[in-house]
mmCIF file of the C-alpha atoms, coordinates in Angstrom:
data_MODEL
# 
_entry.id   MODEL 
# 
loop_
_atom_site.group_PDB 
_atom_site.id 
_atom_site.type_symbol 
_atom_site.label_atom_id 
_atom_site.label_alt_id 
_atom_site.label_comp_id 
_atom_site.label_asym_id 
_atom_site.label_entity_id 
_atom_site.label_seq_id 
_atom_site.pdbx_PDB_ins_code 
_atom_site.Cartn_x 
_atom_site.Cartn_y 
_atom_site.Cartn_z 
_atom_site.occupancy 
_atom_site.B_iso_or_equiv 
_atom_site.pdbx_formal_charge 
_atom_site.auth_seq_id 
_atom_site.auth_comp_id 
_atom_site.auth_asym_id 
_atom_site.auth_atom_id 
_atom_site.pdbx_PDB_model_num 
ATOM 1   C CA . MET A 1 1   ? 41.844 -26.408 -146.407 1.00 0.00 ? 1   MET A CA 1 
ATOM 2   C CA . THR A 1 2   ? 38.176 -25.809 -147.220 1.00 0.00 ? 2   THR A CA 1 
ATOM 3   C CA . LYS A 1 3   ? 36.107 -22.015 -145.808 1.00 0.00 ? 3   LYS A CA 1 
ATOM 4   C CA . ILE A 1 4   ? 34.287 -22.727 -142.611 1.00 0.00 ? 4   ILE A CA 1 
ATOM 5   C CA . GLY A 1 5   ? 31.057 -20.871 -142.963 1.00 0.00 ? 5   GLY A CA 1 
ATOM 6   C CA . ILE A 1 6   ? 30.085 -18.999 -139.835 1.00 0.00 ? 6   ILE A CA 1 
ATOM 7   C CA . PHE A 1 7   ? 26.290 -18.102 -139.703 1.00 0.00 ? 7   PHE A CA 1 
ATOM 8   C CA . PHE A 1 8   ? 24.470 -16.157 -136.604 1.00 0.00 ? 8   PHE A CA 1 
ATOM 9   C CA . GLY A 1 9   ? 20.713 -15.635 -135.618 1.00 0.00 ? 9   GLY A CA 1 
ATOM 10  C CA . THR A 1 10  ? 20.714 -12.601 -133.457 1.00 0.00 ? 10  THR A CA 1 
ATOM 11  C CA . ASP A 1 11  ? 18.117 -8.704  -132.858 1.00 0.00 ? 11  ASP A CA 1 
ATOM 12  C CA . THR A 1 12  ? 20.901 -7.222  -130.998 1.00 0.00 ? 12  THR A CA 1 
ATOM 13  C CA . GLY A 1 13  ? 24.143 -7.526  -132.592 1.00 0.00 ? 13  GLY A CA 1 
ATOM 14  C CA . ASN A 1 14  ? 25.748 -9.383  -129.576 1.00 0.00 ? 14  ASN A CA 1 
ATOM 15  C CA . THR A 1 15  ? 25.959 -12.758 -131.680 1.00 0.00 ? 15  THR A CA 1 
ATOM 16  C CA . ARG A 1 16  ? 26.725 -10.966 -134.851 1.00 0.00 ? 16  ARG A CA 1 
ATOM 17  C CA . ARG A 1 17  ? 29.508 -9.484  -132.606 1.00 0.00 ? 17  ARG A CA 1 
ATOM 18  C CA . ILE A 1 18  ? 31.124 -12.598 -131.534 1.00 0.00 ? 18  ILE A CA 1 
ATOM 19  C CA . ALA A 1 19  ? 30.915 -14.347 -135.468 1.00 0.00 ? 19  ALA A CA 1 
ATOM 20  C CA . LYS A 1 20  ? 33.307 -11.945 -135.887 1.00 0.00 ? 20  LYS A CA 1 
ATOM 21  C CA . ASP A 1 21  ? 35.560 -11.890 -133.899 1.00 0.00 ? 21  ASP A CA 1 
ATOM 22  C CA . ILE A 1 22  ? 35.780 -15.712 -134.749 1.00 0.00 ? 22  ILE A CA 1 
ATOM 23  C CA . ALA A 1 23  ? 36.374 -14.771 -138.408 1.00 0.00 ? 23  ALA A CA 1 
ATOM 24  C CA . THR A 1 24  ? 38.651 -12.880 -137.296 1.00 0.00 ? 24  THR A CA 1 
ATOM 25  C CA . LEU A 1 25  ? 40.868 -15.036 -134.953 1.00 0.00 ? 25  LEU A CA 1 
ATOM 26  C CA . LEU A 1 26  ? 40.680 -18.146 -138.298 1.00 0.00 ? 26  LEU A CA 1 
ATOM 27  C CA . GLY A 1 27  ? 41.622 -15.398 -140.212 1.00 0.00 ? 27  GLY A CA 1 
ATOM 28  C CA . SER A 1 28  ? 40.145 -14.718 -144.244 1.00 0.00 ? 28  SER A CA 1 
ATOM 29  C CA . ASP A 1 29  ? 42.563 -17.546 -145.484 1.00 0.00 ? 29  ASP A CA 1 
ATOM 30  C CA . LEU A 1 30  ? 40.272 -20.125 -143.288 1.00 0.00 ? 30  LEU A CA 1 
ATOM 31  C CA . ALA A 1 31  ? 37.176 -18.416 -142.332 1.00 0.00 ? 31  ALA A CA 1 
ATOM 32  C CA . ALA A 1 32  ? 34.027 -16.609 -144.378 1.00 0.00 ? 32  ALA A CA 1 
ATOM 33  C CA . LYS A 1 33  ? 32.186 -13.665 -143.786 1.00 0.00 ? 33  LYS A CA 1 
ATOM 34  C CA . PRO A 1 34  ? 29.641 -14.608 -140.982 1.00 0.00 ? 34  PRO A CA 1 
ATOM 35  C CA . VAL A 1 35  ? 26.418 -14.223 -142.510 1.00 0.00 ? 35  VAL A CA 1 
ATOM 36  C CA . ASN A 1 36  ? 23.085 -13.909 -140.582 1.00 0.00 ? 36  ASN A CA 1 
ATOM 37  C CA . VAL A 1 37  ? 20.656 -16.486 -141.019 1.00 0.00 ? 37  VAL A CA 1 
ATOM 38  C CA . ARG A 1 38  ? 17.718 -14.436 -142.493 1.00 0.00 ? 38  ARG A CA 1 
ATOM 39  C CA . ASN A 1 39  ? 20.134 -13.742 -145.355 1.00 0.00 ? 39  ASN A CA 1 
ATOM 40  C CA . ALA A 1 40  ? 21.613 -17.439 -145.865 1.00 0.00 ? 40  ALA A CA 1 
ATOM 41  C CA . ASN A 1 41  ? 19.331 -20.293 -146.978 1.00 0.00 ? 41  ASN A CA 1 
ATOM 42  C CA . VAL A 1 42  ? 19.965 -23.929 -146.838 1.00 0.00 ? 42  VAL A CA 1 
ATOM 43  C CA . GLU A 1 43  ? 22.088 -23.975 -149.965 1.00 0.00 ? 43  GLU A CA 1 
ATOM 44  C CA . ASP A 1 44  ? 23.935 -21.802 -148.137 1.00 0.00 ? 44  ASP A CA 1 
ATOM 45  C CA . LEU A 1 45  ? 25.348 -23.667 -145.427 1.00 0.00 ? 45  LEU A CA 1 
ATOM 46  C CA . LEU A 1 46  ? 25.979 -26.769 -147.656 1.00 0.00 ? 46  LEU A CA 1 
ATOM 47  C CA . LYS A 1 47  ? 28.217 -25.033 -149.278 1.00 0.00 ? 47  LYS A CA 1 
ATOM 48  C CA . TYR A 1 48  ? 30.508 -25.607 -146.353 1.00 0.00 ? 48  TYR A CA 1 
ATOM 49  C CA . ASP A 1 49  ? 32.375 -28.699 -145.264 1.00 0.00 ? 49  ASP A CA 1 
ATOM 50  C CA . MET A 1 50  ? 32.640 -27.249 -142.005 1.00 0.00 ? 50  MET A CA 1 
ATOM 51  C CA . LEU A 1 51  ? 29.868 -24.801 -139.863 1.00 0.00 ? 51  LEU A CA 1 
ATOM 52  C CA . ILE A 1 52  ? 30.140 -22.451 -137.150 1.00 0.00 ? 52  ILE A CA 1 
ATOM 53  C CA . LEU A 1 53  ? 26.473 -21.485 -135.601 1.00 0.00 ? 53  LEU A CA 1 
ATOM 54  C CA . GLY A 1 54  ? 25.786 -19.009 -133.117 1.00 0.00 ? 54  GLY A CA 1 
ATOM 55  C CA . ALA A 1 55  ? 22.695 -18.126 -131.466 1.00 0.00 ? 55  ALA A CA 1 
ATOM 56  C CA . PRO A 1 56  ? 21.376 -15.793 -128.136 1.00 0.00 ? 56  PRO A CA 1 
ATOM 57  C CA . THR A 1 57  ? 18.569 -17.245 -126.462 1.00 0.00 ? 57  THR A CA 1 
ATOM 58  C CA . TYR A 1 58  ? 15.380 -15.608 -126.074 1.00 0.00 ? 58  TYR A CA 1 
ATOM 59  C CA . GLY A 1 59  ? 13.221 -15.512 -122.903 1.00 0.00 ? 59  GLY A CA 1 
ATOM 60  C CA . ASP A 1 60  ? 11.990 -18.857 -121.434 1.00 0.00 ? 60  ASP A CA 1 
ATOM 61  C CA . GLY A 1 61  ? 15.122 -21.230 -123.461 1.00 0.00 ? 61  GLY A CA 1 
ATOM 62  C CA . GLU A 1 62  ? 14.024 -20.270 -127.198 1.00 0.00 ? 62  GLU A CA 1 
ATOM 63  C CA . LEU A 1 63  ? 15.416 -19.411 -130.406 1.00 0.00 ? 63  LEU A CA 1 
ATOM 64  C CA . PRO A 1 64  ? 15.226 -15.694 -131.723 1.00 0.00 ? 64  PRO A CA 1 
ATOM 65  C CA . GLY A 1 65  ? 12.287 -15.017 -133.817 1.00 0.00 ? 65  GLY A CA 1 
ATOM 66  C CA . LEU A 1 66  ? 8.909  -13.921 -135.032 1.00 0.00 ? 66  LEU A CA 1 
ATOM 67  C CA . ALA A 1 67  ? 7.467  -15.277 -131.796 1.00 0.00 ? 67  ALA A CA 1 
ATOM 68  C CA . THR A 1 68  ? 10.006 -14.039 -129.708 1.00 0.00 ? 68  THR A CA 1 
ATOM 69  C CA . GLY A 1 69  ? 9.716  -10.141 -130.609 1.00 0.00 ? 69  GLY A CA 1 
ATOM 70  C CA . ALA A 1 70  ? 12.771 -9.785  -132.643 1.00 0.00 ? 70  ALA A CA 1 
ATOM 71  C CA . ALA A 1 71  ? 12.551 -7.425  -135.456 1.00 0.00 ? 71  ALA A CA 1 
ATOM 72  C CA . THR A 1 72  ? 13.088 -9.825  -138.507 1.00 0.00 ? 72  THR A CA 1 
ATOM 73  C CA . GLU A 1 73  ? 13.085 -13.875 -138.984 1.00 0.00 ? 73  GLU A CA 1 
ATOM 74  C CA . SER A 1 74  ? 15.775 -15.809 -137.210 1.00 0.00 ? 74  SER A CA 1 
ATOM 75  C CA . TRP A 1 75  ? 16.780 -18.939 -136.095 1.00 0.00 ? 75  TRP A CA 1 
ATOM 76  C CA . ALA A 1 76  ? 13.560 -20.225 -135.667 1.00 0.00 ? 76  ALA A CA 1 
ATOM 77  C CA . GLU A 1 77  ? 12.026 -19.863 -138.930 1.00 0.00 ? 77  GLU A CA 1 
ATOM 78  C CA . PHE A 1 78  ? 15.024 -21.063 -140.471 1.00 0.00 ? 78  PHE A CA 1 
ATOM 79  C CA . LEU A 1 79  ? 15.781 -24.356 -138.712 1.00 0.00 ? 79  LEU A CA 1 
ATOM 80  C CA . PRO A 1 80  ? 12.466 -25.975 -139.855 1.00 0.00 ? 80  PRO A CA 1 
ATOM 81  C CA . LYS A 1 81  ? 13.812 -24.993 -143.707 1.00 0.00 ? 81  LYS A CA 1 
ATOM 82  C CA . LEU A 1 82  ? 16.640 -28.345 -142.845 1.00 0.00 ? 82  LEU A CA 1 
ATOM 83  C CA . ALA A 1 83  ? 13.922 -30.635 -143.126 1.00 0.00 ? 83  ALA A CA 1 
ATOM 84  C CA . GLY A 1 84  ? 14.587 -32.904 -145.906 1.00 0.00 ? 84  GLY A CA 1 
ATOM 85  C CA . TYR A 1 85  ? 18.267 -31.739 -146.380 1.00 0.00 ? 85  TYR A CA 1 
ATOM 86  C CA . ASP A 1 86  ? 21.439 -34.583 -145.686 1.00 0.00 ? 86  ASP A CA 1 
ATOM 87  C CA . PHE A 1 87  ? 24.116 -32.883 -143.849 1.00 0.00 ? 87  PHE A CA 1 
ATOM 88  C CA . THR A 1 88  ? 26.288 -35.602 -143.620 1.00 0.00 ? 88  THR A CA 1 
ATOM 89  C CA . GLY A 1 89  ? 29.955 -35.363 -143.678 1.00 0.00 ? 89  GLY A CA 1 
ATOM 90  C CA . LYS A 1 90  ? 29.447 -31.985 -142.614 1.00 0.00 ? 90  LYS A CA 1 
ATOM 91  C CA . THR A 1 91  ? 30.668 -30.511 -138.779 1.00 0.00 ? 91  THR A CA 1 
ATOM 92  C CA . VAL A 1 92  ? 29.478 -28.570 -136.877 1.00 0.00 ? 92  VAL A CA 1 
ATOM 93  C CA . ALA A 1 93  ? 30.323 -26.450 -134.240 1.00 0.00 ? 93  ALA A CA 1 
ATOM 94  C CA . ILE A 1 94  ? 27.908 -24.094 -132.559 1.00 0.00 ? 94  ILE A CA 1 
ATOM 95  C CA . TYR A 1 95  ? 28.177 -21.198 -130.279 1.00 0.00 ? 95  TYR A CA 1 
ATOM 96  C CA . GLY A 1 96  ? 25.221 -19.772 -127.747 1.00 0.00 ? 96  GLY A CA 1 
ATOM 97  C CA . LEU A 1 97  ? 24.863 -16.420 -125.882 1.00 0.00 ? 97  LEU A CA 1 
ATOM 98  C CA . GLY A 1 98  ? 22.825 -16.535 -122.644 1.00 0.00 ? 98  GLY A CA 1 
ATOM 99  C CA . ASN A 1 99  ? 22.386 -14.783 -119.322 1.00 0.00 ? 99  ASN A CA 1 
ATOM 100 C CA . GLN A 1 100 ? 22.668 -16.928 -116.067 1.00 0.00 ? 100 GLN A CA 1 
ATOM 101 C CA . LYS A 1 101 ? 21.297 -15.188 -113.590 1.00 0.00 ? 101 LYS A CA 1 
ATOM 102 C CA . SER A 1 102 ? 18.429 -12.914 -115.600 1.00 0.00 ? 102 SER A CA 1 
ATOM 103 C CA . TYR A 1 103 ? 17.704 -16.768 -117.025 1.00 0.00 ? 103 TYR A CA 1 
ATOM 104 C CA . PRO A 1 104 ? 19.472 -19.083 -115.323 1.00 0.00 ? 104 PRO A CA 1 
ATOM 105 C CA . ASP A 1 105 ? 16.269 -21.942 -115.368 1.00 0.00 ? 105 ASP A CA 1 
ATOM 106 C CA . ASP A 1 106 ? 17.518 -21.314 -119.086 1.00 0.00 ? 106 ASP A CA 1 
ATOM 107 C CA . PHE A 1 107 ? 20.771 -21.324 -119.571 1.00 0.00 ? 107 PHE A CA 1 
ATOM 108 C CA . VAL A 1 108 ? 22.086 -20.775 -123.529 1.00 0.00 ? 108 VAL A CA 1 
ATOM 109 C CA . SER A 1 109 ? 19.353 -23.148 -124.029 1.00 0.00 ? 109 SER A CA 1 
ATOM 110 C CA . ALA A 1 110 ? 19.068 -22.011 -127.297 1.00 0.00 ? 110 ALA A CA 1 
ATOM 111 C CA . MET A 1 111 ? 21.975 -23.901 -128.435 1.00 0.00 ? 111 MET A CA 1 
ATOM 112 C CA . PHE A 1 112 ? 20.007 -27.676 -128.283 1.00 0.00 ? 112 PHE A CA 1 
ATOM 113 C CA . TYR A 1 113 ? 17.772 -26.285 -130.837 1.00 0.00 ? 113 TYR A CA 1 
ATOM 114 C CA . LEU A 1 114 ? 20.621 -25.575 -133.401 1.00 0.00 ? 114 LEU A CA 1 
ATOM 115 C CA . TYR A 1 115 ? 22.865 -29.358 -132.441 1.00 0.00 ? 115 TYR A CA 1 
ATOM 116 C CA . ASP A 1 116 ? 19.762 -31.345 -132.061 1.00 0.00 ? 116 ASP A CA 1 
ATOM 117 C CA . SER A 1 117 ? 18.348 -30.202 -135.673 1.00 0.00 ? 117 SER A CA 1 
ATOM 118 C CA . PHE A 1 118 ? 21.202 -30.096 -137.177 1.00 0.00 ? 118 PHE A CA 1 
ATOM 119 C CA . LYS A 1 119 ? 22.298 -33.704 -135.426 1.00 0.00 ? 119 LYS A CA 1 
ATOM 120 C CA . GLN A 1 120 ? 19.238 -35.012 -137.049 1.00 0.00 ? 120 GLN A CA 1 
ATOM 121 C CA . CYS A 1 121 ? 20.063 -33.895 -140.902 1.00 0.00 ? 121 CYS A CA 1 
ATOM 122 C CA . GLY A 1 122 ? 23.454 -35.902 -140.218 1.00 0.00 ? 122 GLY A CA 1 
ATOM 123 C CA . ALA A 1 123 ? 25.685 -32.876 -139.755 1.00 0.00 ? 123 ALA A CA 1 
ATOM 124 C CA . THR A 1 124 ? 28.814 -34.497 -136.914 1.00 0.00 ? 124 THR A CA 1 
ATOM 125 C CA . ILE A 1 125 ? 28.994 -31.646 -134.180 1.00 0.00 ? 125 ILE A CA 1 
ATOM 126 C CA . ILE A 1 126 ? 31.899 -30.460 -132.137 1.00 0.00 ? 126 ILE A CA 1 
ATOM 127 C CA . GLY A 1 127 ? 32.909 -28.404 -129.944 1.00 0.00 ? 127 GLY A CA 1 
ATOM 128 C CA . GLU A 1 128 ? 30.813 -29.636 -126.941 1.00 0.00 ? 128 GLU A CA 1 
ATOM 129 C CA . CYS A 1 129 ? 32.605 -27.337 -123.617 1.00 0.00 ? 129 CYS A CA 1 
ATOM 130 C CA . SER A 1 130 ? 32.415 -27.803 -119.950 1.00 0.00 ? 130 SER A CA 1 
ATOM 131 C CA . THR A 1 131 ? 29.761 -26.304 -117.468 1.00 0.00 ? 131 THR A CA 1 
ATOM 132 C CA . GLU A 1 132 ? 32.008 -25.185 -114.786 1.00 0.00 ? 132 GLU A CA 1 
ATOM 133 C CA . GLY A 1 133 ? 32.547 -21.987 -114.674 1.00 0.00 ? 133 GLY A CA 1 
ATOM 134 C CA . TYR A 1 134 ? 29.139 -20.922 -114.916 1.00 0.00 ? 134 TYR A CA 1 
ATOM 135 C CA . ASN A 1 135 ? 26.145 -19.961 -112.857 1.00 0.00 ? 135 ASN A CA 1 
ATOM 136 C CA . PHE A 1 136 ? 23.259 -21.331 -113.123 1.00 0.00 ? 136 PHE A CA 1 
ATOM 137 C CA . ASN A 1 137 ? 19.970 -23.922 -112.537 1.00 0.00 ? 137 ASN A CA 1 
ATOM 138 C CA . LEU A 1 138 ? 18.816 -25.107 -116.320 1.00 0.00 ? 138 LEU A CA 1 
ATOM 139 C CA . SER A 1 139 ? 20.127 -25.683 -119.607 1.00 0.00 ? 139 SER A CA 1 
ATOM 140 C CA . LYS A 1 140 ? 18.451 -27.386 -122.542 1.00 0.00 ? 140 LYS A CA 1 
ATOM 141 C CA . ALA A 1 141 ? 22.004 -27.564 -124.577 1.00 0.00 ? 141 ALA A CA 1 
ATOM 142 C CA . ILE A 1 142 ? 22.854 -29.725 -121.824 1.00 0.00 ? 142 ILE A CA 1 
ATOM 143 C CA . VAL A 1 143 ? 24.097 -33.181 -123.250 1.00 0.00 ? 143 VAL A CA 1 
ATOM 144 C CA . ASP A 1 144 ? 26.993 -36.247 -121.615 1.00 0.00 ? 144 ASP A CA 1 
ATOM 145 C CA . GLU A 1 145 ? 27.111 -33.045 -118.614 1.00 0.00 ? 145 GLU A CA 1 
ATOM 146 C CA . LEU A 1 146 ? 28.306 -30.931 -121.236 1.00 0.00 ? 146 LEU A CA 1 
ATOM 147 C CA . PHE A 1 147 ? 27.065 -28.009 -122.784 1.00 0.00 ? 147 PHE A CA 1 
ATOM 148 C CA . VAL A 1 148 ? 27.068 -28.986 -126.733 1.00 0.00 ? 148 VAL A CA 1 
ATOM 149 C CA . GLY A 1 149 ? 29.262 -25.489 -127.627 1.00 0.00 ? 149 GLY A CA 1 
ATOM 150 C CA . LEU A 1 150 ? 30.419 -23.175 -126.490 1.00 0.00 ? 150 LEU A CA 1 
ATOM 151 C CA . ALA A 1 151 ? 28.309 -20.888 -123.836 1.00 0.00 ? 151 ALA A CA 1 
ATOM 152 C CA . LEU A 1 152 ? 29.221 -16.603 -123.770 1.00 0.00 ? 152 LEU A CA 1 
ATOM 153 C CA . ASP A 1 153 ? 27.126 -14.775 -121.524 1.00 0.00 ? 153 ASP A CA 1 
ATOM 154 C CA . GLN A 1 154 ? 28.121 -10.985 -122.752 1.00 0.00 ? 154 GLN A CA 1 
ATOM 155 C CA . GLU A 1 155 ? 26.403 -9.863  -119.416 1.00 0.00 ? 155 GLU A CA 1 
ATOM 156 C CA . ASN A 1 156 ? 28.023 -11.205 -116.463 1.00 0.00 ? 156 ASN A CA 1 
ATOM 157 C CA . GLN A 1 157 ? 30.753 -12.672 -117.844 1.00 0.00 ? 157 GLN A CA 1 
ATOM 158 C CA . LYS A 1 158 ? 32.360 -10.619 -120.410 1.00 0.00 ? 158 LYS A CA 1 
ATOM 159 C CA . ASP A 1 159 ? 35.762 -11.163 -119.659 1.00 0.00 ? 159 ASP A CA 1 
ATOM 160 C CA . LEU A 1 160 ? 35.962 -14.365 -120.203 1.00 0.00 ? 160 LEU A CA 1 
ATOM 161 C CA . THR A 1 161 ? 34.317 -14.433 -123.229 1.00 0.00 ? 161 THR A CA 1 
ATOM 162 C CA . GLN A 1 162 ? 38.058 -13.874 -125.695 1.00 0.00 ? 162 GLN A CA 1 
ATOM 163 C CA . SER A 1 163 ? 39.708 -16.777 -123.327 1.00 0.00 ? 163 SER A CA 1 
ATOM 164 C CA . ARG A 1 164 ? 36.867 -18.847 -124.019 1.00 0.00 ? 164 ARG A CA 1 
ATOM 165 C CA . LEU A 1 165 ? 36.930 -18.928 -127.541 1.00 0.00 ? 165 LEU A CA 1 
ATOM 166 C CA . ASP A 1 166 ? 40.324 -18.935 -128.179 1.00 0.00 ? 166 ASP A CA 1 
ATOM 167 C CA . ALA A 1 167 ? 40.456 -21.959 -126.109 1.00 0.00 ? 167 ALA A CA 1 
ATOM 168 C CA . TRP A 1 168 ? 37.226 -23.068 -127.905 1.00 0.00 ? 168 TRP A CA 1 
ATOM 169 C CA . LEU A 1 169 ? 38.685 -22.087 -131.427 1.00 0.00 ? 169 LEU A CA 1 
ATOM 170 C CA . LYS A 1 170 ? 42.292 -24.140 -130.161 1.00 0.00 ? 170 LYS A CA 1 
ATOM 171 C CA . ASP A 1 171 ? 40.036 -26.967 -129.736 1.00 0.00 ? 171 ASP A CA 1 
ATOM 172 C CA . MET A 1 172 ? 38.810 -27.363 -132.363 1.00 0.00 ? 172 MET A CA 1 
ATOM 173 C CA . GLN A 1 173 ? 41.574 -26.528 -135.204 1.00 0.00 ? 173 GLN A CA 1 
ATOM 174 C CA . ALA A 1 174 ? 42.390 -29.568 -133.384 1.00 0.00 ? 174 ALA A CA 1 
ATOM 175 C CA . MET A 1 175 ? 40.389 -31.091 -134.791 1.00 0.00 ? 175 MET A CA 1 
ATOM 176 C CA . TRP A 1 176 ? 40.180 -30.342 -138.234 1.00 0.00 ? 176 TRP A CA 1 
ATOM 177 C CA . ALA A 1 177 ? 43.806 -30.240 -138.565 1.00 0.00 ? 177 ALA A CA 1 
# 
């Protein structure tokens, strides 16, 4: 099987840590070394048939990037570069970090922008997750009553991260087979 590309955007490192955890759980035979999207170009993503993409949610449901006070470019600057590229035949899974207590009205909303951008480019999106077990008001990342990817809250539910990651990856591995 072709290696899975793991790309993330972060300014604080939490999303990077999750990317590394995912790569470790999948193993080096299956997963490529995670790459911060600020160090990638669209062609880097196109090398893979399967992508796992991660983003934290900043402020009022925003992607990380220079406009949100990030020290370097991130998803906010990367996604516009997708224009004109075709991801048909590529499978994308998304994970997002958020804080349901401090930002209950935009919990993991940044995942939606990854979902929407890659879906518009023809990618097949997998890895949707239930909203059960979370306590928030609103999220842009809900489509058909499911999160568009794996929602993680490292501030308030860190103790659930490992079991959520394990279940999510197990569900997706069944789809890859």
